[in-house]
C-alpha positions in Angstrom: 0.7 -2.6 -57.1 -2.0 -4.6 -55.1 0.9 -6.6 -53.2 2.7 -3.2 -52.4 -0.3 -1.9 -50.9 -1.2 -4.9 -48.9 2.4 -4.9 -47.4 2.0 -1.2 -46.4 -1.2 -1.9 -44.9 0.0 -4.6 -42.9 3.0 -2.6 -41.7 0.5 0.3 -40.8 -1.4 -2.1 -38.7 1.6 -3.6 -37.0 2.8 0.0 -36.2 -0.4 0.7 -34.6 -0.4 -2.6 -32.4 3.1 -1.8 -31.3 1.9 1.8 -30.5 -1.0 0.3 -28.2 1.4 -2.1 -26.4 3.7 0.9 -25.8 0.8 3.1 -24.4 -0.1 0.4 -21.7 3.6 -0.9 -21.2 6.0 1.8 -20.9 9.7 0.9 -21.5 11.4 4.2 -20.2 13.7 3.7 -17.1 12.6 7.1 -15.8 9.1 8.3 -15.2 6.9 9.9 -17.9 3.5 11.3 -18.0 0.8 8.8 -18.8 -1.3 9.7 -21.8 -0.5 13.3 -21.7 -3.2 15.6 -23.0 -5.8 12.8 -22.8 -5.7 11.1 -19.5 -3.2 13.4 -17.9 -4.4 17.0 -18.3 -4.4 20.3 -16.4 -7.1 18.8 -13.9 -5.9 16.5 -11.1 -5.8 12.9 -12.2 -4.7 9.9 -10.1 -4.7 6.0 -9.5 -5.3 4.5 -12.8 -6.4 1.0 -12.7 -6.6 -1.2 -15.8 -8.8 -4.2 -16.9 -7.0 -7.6 -17.4 -6.3 -6.9 -21.0 -5.0 -3.4 -20.4 -7.5 -1.9 -22.9 -9.7 0.0 -20.5 -8.5 2.2 -17.6 -10.4 3.8 -14.7 -8.9 6.7 -12.7 -9.7 9.6 -10.5 -10.3 13.2 -11.8 -10.8 16.3 -9.9 -11.4 19.4 -12.0 -11.8 21.8 -9.1 -10.0 21.1 -6.0 -13.1 22.1 -4.1 -15.3 20.1 -6.1 -16.1 16.4 -6.5 -13.8 13.6 -7.3 -15.0 11.5 -10.0 -14.2 8.2 -11.5 -13.5 8.2 -15.2 -12.9 5.6 -17.8 -11.1 5.3 -21.0 -10.5 2.8 -23.6 -7.5 1.9 -25.7 -8.6 2.0 -29.4 -6.4 1.8 -32.4 -3.4 2.5 -30.3 -4.8 5.5 -28.7 -6.6 6.1 -25.5 -10.3 7.6 -25.9 -11.4 11.0 -24.6 -12.2 9.9 -20.9 -15.9 9.7 -19.8 -17.7 9.6 -16.4 -18.0 6.0 -15.3 -21.5 4.6 -15.3 -21.2 4.1 -11.4 -19.8 7.5 -10.5 -20.6 11.3 -11.0 -23.2 11.9 -8.5 -21.1 11.7 -5.3 -17.6 12.1 -4.1 -16.1 8.8 -5.9 -12.5 8.1 -6.1 -9.8 5.5 -6.2 -11.1 2.7 -8.5 -9.4 -0.6 -8.2 -10.2 -3.4 -10.8 -10.0 -6.9 -9.4 -7.5 -9.2 -11.1 -10.2 -11.0 -12.7 -11.8 -7.9 -14.0 -15.3 -8.9 -12.7 -15.4 -6.2 -9.8 -14.3 -2.7 -9.2 -13.5 -1.5 -5.7 -13.8 2.3 -4.9 -14.2 4.9 -2.3 -17.3 6.9 -1.9 -19.2 9.3 0.1 -22.6 8.1 -1.0 -25.2 7.4 1.8 -24.1 4.2 3.5 -27.4 3.7 5.6 -25.2 3.4 8.4 -23.9 6.8 9.4 -25.8 10.0 9.9 -23.2 11.9 7.8 -21.5 9.7 5.4 -17.5 9.7 5.2 -15.5 7.7 2.7 -16.6 4.0 2.8 -15.4 1.4 0.4 -17.8 0.1 -2.4 -18.1 -2.4 -5.0 -19.5 -2.9 -8.3 -19.8 -6.2 -10.2 -19.9 -6.8 -14.0 -23.0 -8.0 -15.4 -24.2 -8.6 -19.0 -25.5 -4.9 -19.1 -22.5 -3.3 -17.7 -21.7 -2.6 -14.0 -24.1 -3.4 -11.2 -25.5 -1.0 -8.7 -22.7 -0.2 -6.1 -22.5 -2.2 -2.9 -21.2 -1.1 0.4 -18.7 -3.5 1.9 -20.3 -3.1 5.4 -19.2 -2.9 8.9 -16.5 -5.9 8.7 -14.5 -3.5 6.2 -15.8 0.0 6.7 -15.9 2.2 9.8 -17.4 5.5 11.0 -14.0 7.0 10.0 -12.3 7.4 6.8 -12.0 4.2 4.7 -10.0 4.5 1.4 -8.0 3.2 -1.4 -8.9 -0.4 -1.8 -6.5 -2.8 -3.5 -7.6 -6.6 -3.9 -5.6 -9.7 -4.3 -6.3 -12.8 -6.6 -7.9 -14.6 -3.8 -10.3 -11.7 -3.0 -8.2 -10.5 0.2 -8.9 -6.8 0.6 -6.1 -4.1 1.4 -7.1 -0.5 2.3 -6.2 2.5 4.1 -8.3 3.8 7.0 -8.4 6.3 9.7 -10.3 4.7 12.8 -10.2 4.6 16.5 -8.0 1.4 16.6 -5.4 3.1 14.6 -3.0 6.1 15.1 -5.6 8.7 14.3 -4.0 8.8 10.9 -4.1 6.6 8.0 -3.0 3.0 8.8 -3.3 0.0 6.4 -5.7 -2.9 7.0 -6.5 -6.2 5.4 -9.7 -8.0 5.1 -9.9 -11.7 4.1 -12.7 -13.1 2.0 -14.2 -16.2 3.3 -17.2 -18.0 1.9 -18.1 -14.9 -0.1 -17.9 -12.7 3.0 -15.4 -10.1 4.1 -14.1 -10.9 7.6 -13.3 -8.2 10.2 -10.5 -6.0 9.0 -7.1 -6.3 10.8 -4.4 -3.7 11.1 -1.2 -4.7 9.3 0.8 -3.9 12.1 4.0 -2.1 13.1 6.1 -3.5 10.5 4.0 -2.0 7.7 2.5 0.9 9.7 5.0 3.9 10.7 3.8 6.2 13.5 2.8 8.7 10.9 0.8 8.4 7.5 0.5 5.0 5.7 -1.8 4.9 2.7 -2.4 3.8 -0.9 -1.8 0.1 -0.6 -1.0 -1.8 -3.9 -1.1 -5.7 -3.3 0.3 -8.1 -5.8 -2.3 -10.5 -7.0 -0.5 -13.3 -5.4 0.2 -11.2 -2.3 4.0 -11.5 -2.7 4.7 -7.8 -2.2 2.9 -4.7 -1.0 3.8 -1.3 -2.4 2.3 1.8 -0.5 2.7 5.3 0.4 4.1 6.1 3.8 5.6 9.2 5.7 8.4 8.0 7.9 11.8 8.5 8.9 14.6 8.8 6.2 12.0 9.7 3.6 12.8 11.9 0.6 9.8 14.3 0.8 6.2 14.7 1.8 5.3 11.0 1.2 7.3 8.3 -0.4 6.6 5.0 -1.9 7.9 1.8 -0.2 7.7 -1.9 -0.9 7.5 -4.8 1.7 7.8 -8.5 0.6 5.8 -11.1 1.9 8.5 -13.9 3.2 6.6 -17.2 4.4 3.7 -14.9 5.7 5.7 -12.3 7.3 6.2 -8.7 5.9 9.9 -7.4 5.5 10.6 -4.0 6.7 9.7 -1.6 3.9 12.2 -0.5 1.4 12.2 3.0 -0.5 11.6 2.6 -4.3 14.5 5.1 -4.6 15.3 8.4 -6.1 13.7 7.4 -9.5 10.5 7.5 -8.0 10.7 9.2 -4.6 11.2 13.0 -4.8 10.8 16.0 -2.3 7.1 16.0 -3.6 4.3 13.6 -2.6 4.2 10.3 -4.4 1.1 8.1 -4.0 -1.4 5.7 -5.5 1.1 3.0 -6.9 -0.2 0.3 -9.4 1.6 -2.4 -11.3 -0.1 -3.1 -14.6 -1.7 -6.5 -15.1 0.8 -7.8 -17.5 3.4 -6.8 -14.8 5.5 -4.6 -17.2 4.6 -1.1 -16.2 4.6 0.8 -12.9 2.2 3.6 -12.2 2.1 6.3 -9.7 1.1 9.7 -8.9 3.0 12.7 -7.8 2.1 16.4 -6.5 -1.5 17.4 -6.8 -2.3 14.9 -9.4 0.0 13.8 -12.3 0.1 10.2 -13.3 3.5 8.8 -14.1 4.5 5.5 -15.6 8.0 3.7 -15.7 9.3 0.3 -16.8 8.4 -2.1 -13.8 12.0 -3.5 -14.2 13.7 -0.2 -13.5 12.3 -0.5 -9.7 15.1 -3.3 -9.4 12.7 -5.5 -7.2 15.4 -8.2 -6.9 17.9 -5.9 -5.4 15.3 -4.5 -2.9 14.4 -7.8 -1.9 17.8 -8.9 -1.3 18.3 -5.6 0.6 15.5 -6.4 2.8 16.6 -9.9 3.5 20.3 -8.7 4.2 18.8 -6.0 6.8 16.9 -8.7 8.5 19.8 -11.0 8.8 22.1 -8.3 10.2 19.5 -7.2 12.5 18.8 -10.9 13.8 22.6 -11.5 14.5 22.6 -8.1 16.5 19.3 -8.4 18.3 18.8 -12.1 18.9 20.7 -11.7 22.2 17.8 -9.8 23.6 14.8 -12.0 22.5 13.4 -13.9 25.4 10.9 -13.6 28.4 11.7 -11.4 31.4 9.9 -11.8 34.7 8.9 -8.5 36.1 7.1 -10.0 39.1 5.1 -13.3 39.4 2.7 -13.6 36.5 3.9 -10.6 34.7 6.2 -11.3 31.9 7.8 -8.7 29.5 8.4 -10.7 26.3 10.9 -9.5 23.7 10.6 -10.6 20.2 12.4 -10.3 16.9 10.0 -9.4 13.6 12.3 -9.2 10.7 14.8 -6.6 11.8 12.8 -4.8 14.3 12.6 -5.7 18.1 9.4 -5.4 19.8 8.2 -5.7 23.7 4.9 -7.0 24.9 3.4 -7.2 28.5 -0.3 -7.4 29.6 -1.3 -7.6 25.9 0.3 -4.5 24.8 2.9 -4.6 22.2 5.1 -1.9 20.9 8.5 -1.4 19.0 11.8 -1.0 20.8 14.0 1.7 19.6 17.8 1.5 20.0 19.1 4.6 21.6 22.6 3.2 22.7 24.5 0.1 23.3 22.1 -2.4 24.9 19.6 0.6 25.5 16.2 1.0 23.9 13.0 3.2 24.3 9.5 1.9 23.8 7.8 3.5 20.8 4.6 4.0 22.4 5.4 5.0 26.0 8.0 7.2 27.8 10.0 3.9 29.0 13.9 3.4 28.7 15.1 -0.4 28.7 18.7 -1.4 29.3 19.8 -4.9 28.8 22.3 -6.0 31.4 24.8 -8.8 30.5 26.5 -11.3 32.4 30.3 -12.1 32.6 29.8 -14.4 29.5 28.3 -11.6 27.4 24.8 -13.2 27.6 21.7 -11.1 28.6 20.6 -12.0 32.1 18.1 -9.2 33.0 16.8 -5.9 31.9 16.1 -2.7 33.7 13.1 -0.6 33.0 13.0 3.1 33.9 9.5 4.8 33.7 8.7 8.3 35.6 12.2 7.8 37.3 11.3 4.4 38.8 13.4 1.4 38.1 12.2 -2.0 37.6 14.4 -5.1 37.2 13.4 -8.2 35.4 15.3 -11.4 35.2 15.5 -13.3 32.1 13.8 -16.7 32.4 13.7 -18.0 28.9 
């Protein structure tokens, strides 16, 4: 009798352990709501972020769409998520978008709390550190990261490099993605991620892989499925590939945002609409296929666009440089660089200014010069290199 009870008890414990793993690592190939009724409720919830062991989750909740956003915390106990409570460092100001560092020792988040710099605080990026008594007081990441604009959605790599979104003067007056490297414990001046990552419209909510091998983010761009879609770009020897859509299982006519991969790499989380958190098995994203597609597109573009790459002399000491980055063509002169969009055979337009560029080939089919047309005025530039 005792033996039977012990076996039954062991089976009970194993079942709970299995259920707990299922709660953290969803095995469905289609998106499902995360912890419905506990974390996912009638309020708006988005951007979950987990401690390294997967047993604690931080996320943003907004009960009233005109009220504060608050960072909440829930713990996985005996296979079930606990009723969420306000995180110790949140609740007084507008706080949102927590991101637990890969080592679990820091949490980065966006907040409107007074920063001691701006007369009226907008969202800045803040950080708390783990102590023996819980989380420390929040620390502003200062001017190398934050601006007088809207700084939001931090994500951090294993080496401390910070990726985030920002609306600032050196951007496009809409969200662009930025990166700040951690050197000797100090964050360096943030750098714009550039035209490969940032479209001419909204780019937001970056999730960086701990080893920085890929970047998933929300973007509004040509060919999208809806109001905002999720894309992935792969880091190939330090160069980012052209972003690939995560596909119709993820992207819909609604707004998809706040992507995250669980610390064990098995589950992908994202938000949709006004604030619903979904989870799906990471393998369902078919990253190997997306990566191969990115490579193939880059190879095709390289073959097609290589003929245009080179230096063109507009006049002495003024060179127009044409370069190929992944599968996109760029033109640069006088320190200004922008993407060239193909509009016809050997014809392109500048993505930033109203200029039409036509590449002229010689009898051997090699590009010999280009002709720029701006405001009806033609300028020829000979290819010199």
